[in-house]
N, C-alpha and C positions, 0 to 999 in steps of 0.2 A: 242332064242336071242342069237348071238353069244356075248360072253362072252366081247370082247371089246370094244362093242355095248351099252351091260346092263351098266356098268362102265360110260359110256358118258350121259347115259339116266339119271342116276343117278343127274346129274348136268342140265339136262334139265326141270327136272321134277322140281325143286328145281325151278325155273322159268317158270312154266307149266302159269302161267297167263298172263305173258307178253308174250309167246308165245300165246298163245289162242285168245288175244285182237289180237297181229298182223296177224294172220291167217284171224281172221272174217275180218279185216280192209284190208286185200288183195282180199278177197274174195270180198266182196262187190264192192272194186273199182276197180278188173273185170269186175263187172256186170254192173254199172254206168259208166264206158267206152263202153263200147256196146251198151248206149243209144242213143247215138248222131246217129249213123247209122241209126237208129228205123227214128229219125227223120229227116234226110235227106232223108230217104224213102216218108216219107208222102210229104215230099215238092214235091219232085220230081214224084212223081205219080200226086198229085195234079195239079202241072205244064202241065203236058203233060195230064192230062182231060182238063185245061181251053183250052192247044192249040189246042184239036181235037174237041174245040166247047159242050164238054157236060157243062150244066150249073149246075148240082145235085151236083155233085163232083169233081167240078171245087175250089181250094184253094182260100182266099182271100188273101191281104197283112196284115191282124189281124193274122189268122192264122201263115204266113210264120214267124212274131215277135215273136209268143210264142212258135213256134218250134224252134226259135233261142236262145230264153232266154235258151229253153229248154237243149242245147245243151250248151249253156256256164252252166251253174248250175253243170249238171253232169258231165264237164270238172272240174268244183270245188270242185263238191264231190269227183269226182275219184282222186283230186288230194290232198284234206285233208285226205281222209282215207289210200293214199300213205304214209304221214306226219308221222299219227298215227303210221301206222306197223311201217314204220323207227324208232320211238321213241322206238316202244318196243323193235323189232328184235332185232336190233345193238346194243343198249341199253345194252340188254340182254348177245349177246354176246361177249363184253367187259366185262361185270362182272363175266362170267364165263369163260374166260381167267384170272382175277385176279382171282378167285376162286382157279382154277387149279394153277396155276402160286405159288400160296398159300400153294396151299396141297401139290403140289408137294416139294417144299423148305421144311417145315416144316417134310416131309418122309424126304427127303434124310438126314433132321438131326436124323433120327433115326437109321440110318445105322450107321454101324462101320467103323472103321478103313480096314477092311481086303476089304469089298466093293470097296472104295475110293482106296486101292491099284493097284484093278483090271481093276476100268474105267479111262479115259482117261478123262482129266477137261476140256479138248476142244470139247467133244461128250456133254456129261452134259452140256455147255452150250448153243451148237446148238439145244438140243433138246428144253432146258426153252425156248429156240427164235425161230428160225425156223421152228421149230414143233408144237409148240403152235402158232405162225402167222397163220398156214395151217390151225391147227381144229380152232382157232377162225374166221377165213373167211369162213368156212363150215358154221358154227353156226351160222355163220352172215348173210352178199352177199347172200352163197348158200345157206341157208336154206330160203329164201326170193324168191330167184328166182326157188328152187322146190315146195315151193307154188304156187307162182306168174302162174309159168310153169303149174302147175295139175289146178290152178282157171281159167286160161285161155280157156286151151284146154277145160275145161267141159263146162262154159258159154257159149264158141265159139261155142262147136259142138253143143250144145243145141237149140242155134238161126239157124245153121245154117241146123237141122235138119229140124225145124219147117219153114223153106224157101224151101228147097229143097233137099230130103234124096238122090235123086239122084245122084246133085253133091257132096253130104257130102260124099256119096262114093267113088267116084273120089279121094277125098281128102285122106280119110281114104285108102285108096288102098297104099298109100306112107309109112305108118304109121310102119308097119312091118319092110322095110327096114331101115327106122332112125332106131327102137330100135334093133336092130340087128347089124346095123356097131357099134350103142353106146355100146353097151352088148362088142364086143370083144374088142373094143378100149381101152373100160373103164379099162379092166382086165390089157393088158398091159402099158396101165397108171399108175397105182396103181404099180406093179411091176417098173417102170422105175422110178416112184417118190423116192419109197424106195431107190432105188442105187442111185439116186442125194443125198440124204437128207446122205447117209451113208458118200459120197464123203464129202459131207460138212465138215462133220464130221470130216476127218481125215483134211481136211485143217482147221478148226477151230483146233484143237490140235495140229497141225506142228507153227500155228503161236502163240499158247498164250503160247509150247513151246520155240521159239523163242525171244518173248518177255520178258520172264521170264529168258531164259539162253543167253541174250545177251552179258554177260561180256564174257563166255565162246566161246562163238560164234566168239566174237571180238578177245579172246584173242588166240584163235588157227587160226585165219584169214581164217576163214572156212563162210567166208559171200558167196562168189560165189557158195558155194559146197551147201549148204543151198540154196540159192538164184535158183538154177539148179532143188532141190527135190520138192521146194515150183510152180516151173513151172508147172512139171512134172502133177503133183497131179494136179495144174487147169485144165491142158490139159486132164489131166481124167475127170474135169467134165466138160468139154465143151463136150469133148464126149460122156458123160452123158446125159447131157443136148440135143443134139442135136438130139441125139435117145429118148428124150422123146418127142423133139418138132416133130419128125417126125409123131408120132404118134396123137400128142395134138394139133397142127394144122391143118390137115384134115377136123378136127370135122368141125368148121365153114365153112369153102368152100363147105362140104359136105351137110350139112345141105341148106347154101344157092340154090346149084343148084336144090334140089328138091323142095325146096319153088317155086323158078321157075317155073319148071316143071308143079308142082301144079297149077299154075296161068296159064298157058298155056292151060292146061286141061279143068279148069274152066271157060276160057274164049271159049272155042269151044263148049264144053258143053249145056255152060249156053247160049253163044251166039244164037245156033240151038233150044235152048226151048221157046227163045225170038220169033225166027222170024214163026216158029211154030203157036204160040198164045198160047192161055190157063191163067192161071192163075197166073202164072208165070209173073210179070212186071219187065219192066225198075228197078222201085225202088226196090222192092226186089232182082233183079241184084244186084243192088249196094250196096244196105245194106251185102249182101253172099259175094261180093267181100269185103266189108269194114273190116267186123269180118273177112276174111281168113286176110289180111291184117293184124290182130290183130293179129294172130299168128305167124306171120312174127318173131317179136322178141322172143315170147319162143321158136321156131322152131331152132331160129341161136342161143339164151341162151344154149338151150341144149346139143349141144356138150360142150360149155365151162362148166357147171355145173356138168354133169359129170367126168371131169376133175378135178375142186373144190373139189369133192365130194369126188373121189377118192386119190386125195392129202392129205385131211384131215383123212379121215380115216386111212389112212399107216399111217402120220405123228402120229395121235390117239393113233394104237398101237405101235408105240415107243416109246409112253408116258408111255402106259401102263407096257410098261417091268419096266419103272421106279418105278412105284407105287408095283408091281409086286416082285421086289427085299426086302429080310429081312434081317434082322443083322443077323450074327452066334450066336452073344451072346445076350441070352436070355433074357426078362427083364421085371421087377416084374413093377406094376403096381403103383404107386408114393402113391395111395390112400390105395393101400393094407397092407401099413406098416405104422407103427406109428413112426414118428423121434424122436431118443434118444440121449440122452447127448453121444460124442463120446471122450472114451478115449487116442488111439491111439494105442494097443497094434494089434501088426499084426503078424500071427503065419501061417508057411505052413508045410503042414502037406502032408508028402508025395506024393509032387506035380511033377507029371509028365505032360510034355506039348509036342505034336506034330505037326509040322506040315504038314498035306498029312500024308507020310511015315517017314520022318524026325523026331528024336526024337533031340527037342532043350536041356532038361528040364529032369533029372531023380532020381526023388524019393528026394525029395529037403524035406527037414525039418527044417526050422529057426524058431526061437523065438524070437520076436523084442519087447521086453517091452517099453508102455508108457512113452514116451519123452528120447528115447534112439537115442542117435547117431551115427547111422550104417555106416560104409562104406562097401562099395562091389566093387572087384577089380578080373581080370580075363583075359586073354586071349583074342583077339578078335574073336568074336563067340562064347563065352562060355556061353552066355544066359544070362546075365546082365539085357540088355534091354529086355528081355521076362518075368524078374520078375519083372520090371516096370510096362509093360504091363499088366498083371496078376492081380497086386494089383489095377489099374485103371480098370478092366475088361474092355480091350481092347479085351482080348482074356479069354478063360476058361480054365480051367486047365482039360487038357485030363486023367487023374486021381486024385485024392486026393483034397485037398481042400485048399481054402484060407478064412483065419478067421480074422476080426476088431473086435477084444474083443470079440472073441469068437462067432462073428456071421457068418455064412456062408455068402460070398459075395454074391453069388446068391440067398439069401433072402433077399439083401438090392435093393433098386430102386438103378436105375444109377444115376441119382439125386442126392439122400440123398447122394450116396458114394461119387463121384464127388464133392459134395458141401466144403468136410472135407477133400478133398486132392490137394494139388497144386502140379503140375508137371510142373518141367523145362526141355523140350525134347535137344535129342541131337541136331540136325536142330532147332529151336528157329523159330518160324516165326512172324515177327509184320508186321501191318495194315499201312495201307497208311492213318496215321491219325495223330495227334500232339504225341510227346513223354509222357505225362502226360495221357492222354489216351490212351495208349498200358500199360501204369502200371497199369490203374485200369480197364482196361478191363473185369477183372475176374470180378468182382463186382457185386451186385445184381443193375441193373436199373428200374427204373419206367416202368412197364411193360405199352404198347398202350392198351387202350380199346379193350373189345372183340366186335367186329359185329356180328350181329345176324341172324342169317343163313336165318330167316324168312321174312326177308327185305332188300332193296335195297343196296347196296355197298354207292349207291350215296344219299340215305337220313339219312347215317351217317357221321356228321361232320369229318373231321381231324386234329385230332391231330397236333400243332403248331410242328415243326420241330424247338424247343427249343436245341440250342449247347448242349453240357456237360460240367458241369462246376465243375469238380472232384477237390477235397477236398487238397489244395496243401499241407498240413501239412502230410497227410496219403501220398500224391505223392513225399513230399521231404525226407521221413523217410524211404521209400522202398526204394528209390534211394540210401540214405546214406547206408543200412544197405546192398545191394548189390554191393558197390564200385564205385556207377555210378555218385552218385555226383561232383567229382571233376568233370567230363568231361563234364557234365551238364554247369557246371560255364563260361564254353569255348564257349559254341553253344550263336549263336545270341540270337536267341528268349529264351532261356534256355527251361524250361519243354512245353511250347508253341511251341517249335519246330516241322515242318512236315514233319515226314520220308516217305521218299520215298516208292516204293512198295518193300514190303520185307521186309523192314530196310535197301536198298539199301544204303542209306547216313551214315551208322552209319558202326564202322569198325565188325570185329566177334566178339571181344571179348565185346565191347559196345554194340551188340546185344543180348549175350548171357547176359551179365548184366543187360540188361532190361527184358528178361525173366523172371531171378530171380526176379526181382523189381517186375514182375508183379506177380508173385506168391508169393512172401512174403506180397505183400500189402494185398492179397486175408484173412491172418493170417488163413492158414489152421490147421488140428489137425496133418494132414503126410503131408509133403514137401519131396520129388520126386526131384534129381539135377542129371538128365540123362548123365555126362559124359558133365556138363555146364560150366567146368573150364579150361577146352582145349586151350580157344585161350586169355585167360588172362597170364599175366606174375606173375615171382613169386609173386613178391609184392603186386601185385593187388587180387590172390587168398589168399595173408593173409590176407588183410582188408575184403574181401568177407566170409573168415571161421571164422574171428571174431566178423561179423555181424550174420554169421548163429548159432553160438556159441549162442549169444543172443537171436534168433527167436528160438532156439529150449528148449527154457527152456520150459517144461510141454506142449512139440509137441515133434512128432516121425520125424527125420529125414534119407531120405534114404540117400546116396550120392554115386552114379558111379561115378567111377575114375579112370585111367590109373596111375596116379603119386601119390608116395606115398607122396611124400608133401602137399598131398592134401589129402588122407588120415591118416596121423600117428594122426591124431589130435581128428578121432572119437573116441567113448565109445567102440564100437566093429567094428571089419574088417572082413567081409565074403569074401573067394578067391574061388572062381566057376574054371573049369578046365574041359570043353568039356560036359559043361551041368552038374557037378557034383559039390555037396560043399565040396569043399574038408581039408577048411582049417575054423576057424574059433578063433577069441580073440582078444588079444588087441595090439598093434602094437608091443609093448616090446614083449610080449606070439610068435606072430607070428614073430620075429628077433628068439628069444631065440631056436622055434620049428626047425628053418632050413629048412623049406621047399619051397613051390614054392614063398610065399610074399618075404621070404629071398635072393632066387634068385631073384625078381624083384630086391629089395629093392638095392642088389650087382650091379644088370648092369644098375639102374639109376643111381648109385652113380658113377661108372665108367660111363658112359655116362657125366656123368657132369661133372666130374675133366678132359676129353677129350675137354670139350669145352671151360672149364678156362684155361687149356693150348693153346689151338690156340688162347685163346685171349689176353694171354702174363701175365695170372694170375694164378700161379700153387698151390696159398691157397687155400685152400678149406674154403667157410665161414662158417659160422655157422650158421645151421638153426634154422630159426624164432621163436620165443618161444612166444606163446597165454599166457593172463592173463589164470590162472589156467588150463594152457593147459598141456602137454609134448612134450617136446622139439623134 
């Protein structure tokens, strides 16, 4: 069995009872649907006998009534069985769609930063919507029609052979032509549908990027260029869809043509058999034609089902590509290691990090005692952010090891590790939710009840959608420590203010401070701020640093920054240059050393003096002093 189909079979097997009931129901429904033609045959032959004056075989009015009742009951039974089939197979397909979407999303959550750096959001969204929809159509209406076609052909051909093997051979003579045409067209449909879905992904990615980057597009007045690109992509999609239609559309017409040809031959051959006399009666001929007519719908649907099947299989292969993606950072199962209290001591031991052939960190040795306020600085591209990524295991060192309280991070389950670390990235991401919910986003919430895999998801009541009610005191305290509380006082709805996508309704500094509040609210043992004060003014920076000094009591804080005013209050400062740790010490020690840090301080002081002179204030203001801190 093809590996892609084996992964799909795992979901089908879980719902085998529903599919088995559906298959039995559709098979019996097709058998019941053929009974009316049998009763019609009896009525026609009986009436014919009465017309010819035969009293023994002539039909009575009572028999006609019973045969008519049989026709009605057969139709009712067939319809009821089809309803049962729909209730089983169609519902099963919806449940499988839910399970695949759930499993895909869960799997995507296990992938690391490198995978999402390579992938386009629009492509992932299209696979979780368009491709998954094609798979659901295959498993639902498609699988039902596949069984329906098979059952119809089996039951109908059995009856037709019993009536006249000669006429049945005439009909079967058409099948090789149909099968051959469907095989050729199916291969073309598969390839062209994959091409269409790939272009859909390109369009979705383009739209997502334009919606997210609307400010940039409008700021550069590039609406017309983006519109032209989008139009070109849609024209390419149109071209590919037309190419798909060219092989998809003829299927139904081709089946209709062959069906008409079959009816014509049956009328010709069957009419000759009746005229020549023998056992083949008019009633039998009518039953044969009626049974053949029952094959009309399956034959017409065969082309469409071929298209649906190929589309679904092509889409499933695209979904399997997501399932096959693996994180580059190996994970330790959470149950394999018992959680232990974390003090917050961090050690980088002979750490070297490479991205491909590019070395971004070289032989880093850095000891950060628990409770230390460490500052890290250096030129752009010196490897500062990579240190933070190593500590949160977004990447693993190429050589050496990173330790937390003496334990190699690679031996700690990722969930346990990140539960004790709070991170404020360079580009903070906020959700389209209230300000309070964004601040408390990293806190534990009550999980939804697990749904047993052996029962239908429809049998498990959905949990009520209760809006989250964050702890107001906790939110307010985190906002105060992050220097955000003063701004919130001017918001119309305070902490209940609904933010736009990615926090677009806030300024850059407010977004950074919201991200800082979110990290502080978790009360992590290790707090990492990656250049997260770059968008705030010096006064706000002073208030945030004061809050961090309060938060840092008993915790390890790692502050990555370029501005000396941000770093001067750290207990220890590490300076990186081209991926190497070149200096380490306190603010005063590094200034006295006269190296990279001192040069950075001198350049920033000159820049600050120039700005003051341009503003008409040649006198340099004294640096702010924190309580217990260094001026």
